[in-house]
N, C-alpha and C positions, 0 to 999 in steps of 0.2 A: 318631799324627798329631803332627807337631811344632808348635811355637808359631807363631802367625800373625804376619805382618809387617803393621804398621799404617802406612798412608800417608794423607796429606792428599789432597784432590781434585786440587790443583795438581800434586803429585808424581805422582799416578796418571796424569794426562793427559800429563805429560812422559814417563813410562815407556811409556804406550801408543804415543806417537809413535816412541820408540826401538824398541819391539817391532815396529812396522810396517815399520821399515827392515830388521830382521833376519829376519823371518818373513813368510810369506804372510798375507793378510788373514783367511783361514779360521781361523788359530790364535787371533787376537784375537776373532773373532766367534762361534765355536762353543765352548760351555763344555766339552764333553768333549774337544775337540781341545786346548784350553788345558791341561787336566789331563793329557792324554796326552803332549804335547810339552814343556811347561814344568814340569809337576808341581804346579800349583796351580789353585785356583778363586778368583775374586774375588767378594766380597760387600760390599754397602754397609751400613754400620752407623751408627746415629744415637744420640747420647747427649744427655741434658739436663744443662746446666750452670747453676749459679747465678751471678748477677752480684753484685758488691759495689756496693750502691746506697746513696744517702743516705736519710734517714728519710722524706722527702716522696714518694719513688718506691716505697716498699714496697707490695707487693701488685699492682703493675701492671708487666708487662714485666721481671720480675726473673729470668726463666729464658729460656734460649735453647738451640737445638739445634746440635750440632756433628756434622757428617757426615764419616766417615772410610771408607776402603776397607781391608778386611782381605783379605790374601792367605793362604788356607789351603793349606798344602803337605801332600802325602800321601806324599812320598818325601824322606827326609833328604838323600840324595845330590843330588837335583835342587835342593833348597833351597840347599845349599851352592854348587852351580855357579851358581845364579841370583844369589846374593849376591856371588860373586866377579865375575861378569860385569856386573851392574847395580848395584853398590854406590854409584855416583855418583848414581843416581836414587832410591835408597831413603833 
């Protein structure tokens, strides 16, 4: 399995709009169909990040979540074609 492509939610939604123009709705909606046609499955990933805070704010609200979308590719050829075709959205 090749390295995942990591997108912000904004980039993911722009990419979904573009995929909707190029492929039927079933490709976006059905997970196995996305894997079969485009070569990847999408998953949502959340990480905790620390903020740089002043001394009076320590201990309250110093951490926040960052949500990203990971595209896990199963075929290197499809990953390469995807990057060539949709590099503006990635």
